N, C-alpha and C positions, 0 to 999 in steps of 0.2 A: 504493499499500500504506500501511497505517496506521503512524503513528509512535507507538510505545507508550509511556507514561509509566510505567516500572517502578518508581518511587520509592516507590509506595503499593502495599504487598502484602497489604492486608486484603481480604476476600472478603464483608464483611458487607452483606446484601441483595442480593447477586448472584446471578444464575442459573448453576447450576454444571452441567457435565458431568463425570462421574466416570470414569477410565481405570484399569483395572488389568491389568498384565503378569504372568501367571503364568508363572514359570519353574521348572524342576525343583526348585529349592532354596527355592522361597517359602514364606513362613512365614503366609500368609495363609489363613484358615478356608476349605476346598474348598467347603462347605456355602453360605456367603454371603461371597465373596471381598471384596465392597466394602462390607459391612456396617458395619466400623468406621470406614472412610472416610467413609461416608454420616452417621456419627455425629458424626466431627470437623468435616466441613463444616457441619453443622446446628449444632454449638456455636460455630462461628465465625460464624455467622449468614447463611450462603449457603442458598439453596434449591436442592436437587438437582432437575434436570430431565431428566437422562438419564444413561445408563451404558453403558459399553463395556468388553468383556473380551476378552484375548487370549492365547492359550496360544503360548509360544516356547520354543525350546531355548536360543536365544542371544539377547541384546538386539542392536538395530541400533545400530551405532556413532554414526550420524548423527542419528536420531530417536528412538531407544529402539525405536519400534513399527514402522518401516518406512514408505515413502513412501505406499503404497496405504492403509494403515490412518490415516495422518495426513488423507488426502483424506475417509475415512469419518467421522473426527472432525469435520472441518469442515463436512461436510453435516449431521450431527447438530446441530452448533452453530447452523447456519442454520435446520434445522427447528423446533428448541425454543427459539429466540431467547436463545442462551446468551451470557453474559457472560465466563465464566472456565473453563478445563479444568483439573482438579485430577487429577494421576497419584498412584496409591497406591504409587509407587516413588520413589526418589532420583534426579534428573536431573543431568546435568552442565550447566554455563552454556551450552555450545555446543549441547546438545540442546534446551535450553529456546529458545534463540535460533532454531534451525532449525525447530522446531515452530510458534512463532509466525510466523515468516515465510512458511511453507508454508500455515499456516490461514488467515491473513489476506489472503494473495494468492489462495486460493481463493476466499474469499468476497468479495474486491474490497471490503474494509472501508474506510469513510470514513476520511480522516485523522484521527487522536486517538480512533478509537473502535474499536480494535482488540480481538481476544479475547486475553486474559491467559492464560498457562500457569504453574500452579504445581505443585510436587511436594509430596510428604508433608511433608517436613522444613519447608519454607515454611509449610504450612498449621499445623504445631504451633506453629511459632514465632509466629504470628500469635495463637492461641489463647492462648498463654503472656502475651504481650503485652497482651492485654484483662485477663487474670485476676491480674496482679501487684499487689499492693496495697502491700507494705513497699517502703522505699528499696532495700533489699539485693535483693529479688525484682526489682525493676525494672532495677537495674544488672545483674543476671545474665541477665535476657532481652535487653537491650540489648547485651550482649557476646556473647550467642548470635548475635543477628542481625547485628552486625557482622561476625563471622566467617564467617557464610553469605554476606553480602552482598560482600565484599571481590573474592573470584575472580570474581564475577558483574558487576562494576561495567561492563565494557566493553559487555555485552549490555544492562545496564539503562539505561546513559546514551550509547548509540549515537549519539543524535540531536546530542550535543554535537560528534561528530566532523564533521559537516556544516556546521559554522558557517561554514566557509571557502568555501562557495558552490560555484561551478562550476568550480573549479580541479581539476586532473587529478591523477593520482598523482604523488607526488614532493614537493619542497620546499614547493610551494605549499600543500599539503593538511595539512602538520603544523604548523598554526598554532593559532589559539585553541581549537578543539576538543580537539585532543590535549592541549593545556596543561591545560585545564579536566579533562579526564579524569585527568591526572597530579595536579592539585590535590585532587581527589576523593579518589584512592587515597590520597596522603599524609595527608589528613585522617582518612579511615577508620582508617589505621595508628596514627596518633597517639591517636584517641579509642580504639582496642582497647588501646593500651598504658595510658593513663589509667584505662580502666575494670579492666583486670587489676590495677593497682596499689591501686585503691581497694577492690575486692573482695578481694585478699590480705589487706590490713589488717583488713577486716571479718572474714574466714574466721580470721585468726589471735586475734582477741578471742573469736571464737564458740568455736573450738576450745578455748581456755583454759577458757571457761564450761563447755563440755560435759565437760572432764576433771576440772573440780573438782566439778560437780554429780555425776558419776557416782562420784567418790571419796566423797561423802557419801550417796548413794543408790544403790539398785538401779534401773538404767534400763531401761525398756521402750519399744520403738519400734512402732507400728503401720504395715505395709506392705502393699501391695497394688495391684492393677490399678486404674486410675482408675475411679470410678464404682462400686467394689465395696462401699462402704459404710464406710469408713475414719472419715471426719468424723463420721458418724452414731454409730458406736461410741465414738468420743472423747467426743462430746457426753454420752452415756449414761452412761459410766463416771465422768466427772468434772464434768459439768454445766457444760461450758465456753462452750455457745452459740457454737462455731465454725461459720462458714458451712458449710452442706451442702446440695447441691440434686442433682436427677437430671440431671447433665450431666458431661462429661468435664472433668478438670482444675478441679473446683470449688475445690481448695486448692492453693495453690502454696507458702505460707509455713509453715514449721514451727511448730506449737505445742506447748509443754509445759506441763503441769500435774501437780500432786500427785495422786495417787490412792490414796486410804485404802481399804487392805484390811481384811478383819477381823482380829481378834487384836491391834490397835494396831500394824500393820504399814503403813508409808507407801512408796510407790514414786514415781518420776517417769515419766510418761507421755507420749510424743511422737506428734504426728500428722505425717505426711510427704506430700509431693507423690506423686500416684499414678503409677504405672509403666504404660508402654504398648509395645506391639509394635514395635520397630525405632525406639525413642526416639532422636532425633538426637544424634549425637556431641558436637555443640557444646553442646547442652542438658546432657548427662551432665556434661561438663567445667565448664560454668559453674555448676552447682547442686551441685559436687561437695560442699560444705560442708554443704548442707542434707541431701544424700543419706548424708553420713557420720554422722548421728545413727544409722543402723542400723548403721553399721561400729563404733560405740563403745557399742551398747547391749548390755545383758547378756543380753537376750530379746526376740524378735521375735514379734509378734502378726501372721500372715499372713492378712489378710480376703480370701476367696473368695467371690465371687457364685456360689454353687453352682447357682443356677437358670438361670445365663446359658448360652445355646446354646454359647459357645466358653469355657466354664469352662476345660478342660484346656489350651487354647492360652493363655489369661490366665496359669493356674498356672504353666506353663513359662516364659512372658516375665517373670514376676516373679523366679523362681528365676534365670533368666539374668542379670537385671540385679543382682540380689543378688551374684551370682559375679563379676561384672564390676567391682563396687565394693569387693571383699573382705570381703563379709558372707555369703558362702555357707555359712560352716560354722557360723554362729550358733545358738544353742539357739532352737528356734521351735515356736509352737503354731499349727497350721492351724485357722482358723476358718470353718466352713462357714456363710457367712451368708446371710441371707434365706430362712430355712425357713418364714417365714410366708406365702411365696407356693407355689401350687401345684407350679411347676417346683422350687422349691427342695426342699420336702417330700419330692418324687419321688425326686430325685437324691441327696439326703444319705446314704441308706444305701449306696449304691454308693460314694461317696467314703470313707465310713467303713470300708469293706472294704478299699479300697486304701489308705488312711491310718488305722491303728487309732487313733492318738492324736488325730485330728481332732475337734473339738467343734461340734456343730451348733448354731448361736445364730441370734437375730434382732436385730441392733442397734436396729431400729425399735420392737420390743415388748419387748425385754429378756429374751427367752426364752432359756434356757441359759447366762444370764450367772452363774448360782450356780456351775455347774461350771468356768466360766473363772475365777472369783476362787479357788476351790479348787485350780486347776491352777497359777496363777500363784503363789499362796502356797505351792506346794510348790517351785517354782523358786527363789523368794527365799529360803525356808528352807534349800535346798541350797547357798546362796551365801552363807550366813553361817555364823559360827564362834564357839562359846562359849570365851572365853579367860581365863587367870589371868595378870596382869602384875605384875611387881615393878618400882617405879620410886622414883627418888631424890625425895623428898617437897618438895624445894626447887625442882624443875623446874617451875614454874608453868605455862609456855607448853606444855609437853608434856602436862602433866594437862589443860589446857583443851583441847588438841586432841583427846585420847581421849575426853573427855566430850562434844565437839561432835559426833564421828565415830562414836560408839558408843552403845548402850544399856547403861549402867552398872547393875549389879545390886547391888554392895556394894564399899565401901572401908574399909580397915583397916590399921594399922600392924603389920609384921610384921618384926622384927630390924630395926628402924631403917629399914626400906624401907616404900613404900606399897604395899599390895596391892590390886589393882583387879580384880574380877570383872566382865566384861562380855561383850555379845554385839556383834560387829563384822563388817563385810562382808570379803570375801576381799581386795578391794582394800587395804581399811585394813589388815588384818592384814600384807599384803606389806609396806607402808611401815613399819609398826612393827617388822617384822623386820630391815628394814635400819638401824634407829636402835641404835646402840651403847648408848644410855641406857636402854633397854627390855630386860628379861629375860621371856622367855616362860615362865612356869612350866608351864602346860598349855593345850591347845587341842584342841577336838573339834568335830565338825559340831553345829550348833545342832539341838535337838529342837523 
């Protein structure tokens, strides 16, 4: 039987068999259960050469699919000359090990050339690893990979346990191999601790930046399923030239730019990593600070590829992730993107019936963006307040703060106090209200 080197999890240029197990609670699209997995495999660089589906009421504890189906998978691997089997499910380390043993025993694979088995999380981690561009994103991906890898070390490095040679069970076998495995585990634990510490420091700085920026400006965050057109919309609105392509997870690093609306109003617009069905828990945890752009935003622009055959499933997945990270109750504008395609143009009216406030747009051609500007301006106006303030004129720092964080309309002396009329955000007004040196003479919603 083959000795598998599981240290390399990439599937680039490999021939892949896709396997999907449809359980009663499955979130896969019944019309094309393996469509998204095929797109993920293609994004990772693999060539899909075969597919197998199985309907089950319960998973098999040992192999997830049952021994008979494993042999069927092995025979398909033989027929299609496959290198890797990718499951659209999350497997335990024991299940991955059992699947690889049975498949390679069935095929009588030569030593070092065995079939590799990956699950959905492992595939997504591989894609994220190739997409990460910034130092922060690379650290986040490495942490997620380490957290995924740690409980699987015994299976991935099982060959190390046989270094002791022909010794039988007992003392003689617990030598260099097991020592090496424990060293590997200790190194991974240490690296996880180091990564968490470094990411925490970055996150703390980032959160301070986000909070300060949002105090000064109305913050808008673009969210949506991966490949829905978020980065294309971002580029169209702010001319940022962010990388955008027709592939999954084209963007991992949050970009924030100033977006100039009409009537002299500026907001801060952020583009975020795309969501996906069953996003691995480790990735959600690692990218917590990135995803929290949505948590701290004043408004979400939810971009939906309305022409996609799984648009409803993608909409539900995004809403679930937003709820999971604590942004489910944020004000939101649903953008029905890609109306420049026949499918999008056909489906948009139905979605507008279901979601009356939704706006049909094309991020690519800029169709419908005038309505988007108007809608966003309305939200911004609803978050701004016209105020009249009385302040001690000797408090220079306080006056400078007000002038920096608001639009000042007039300043004049009134009974030895400086009276300022300005338009401020609700965030800034809340801070001013707490300051005993500021008297709020009048406040009303901005017109």
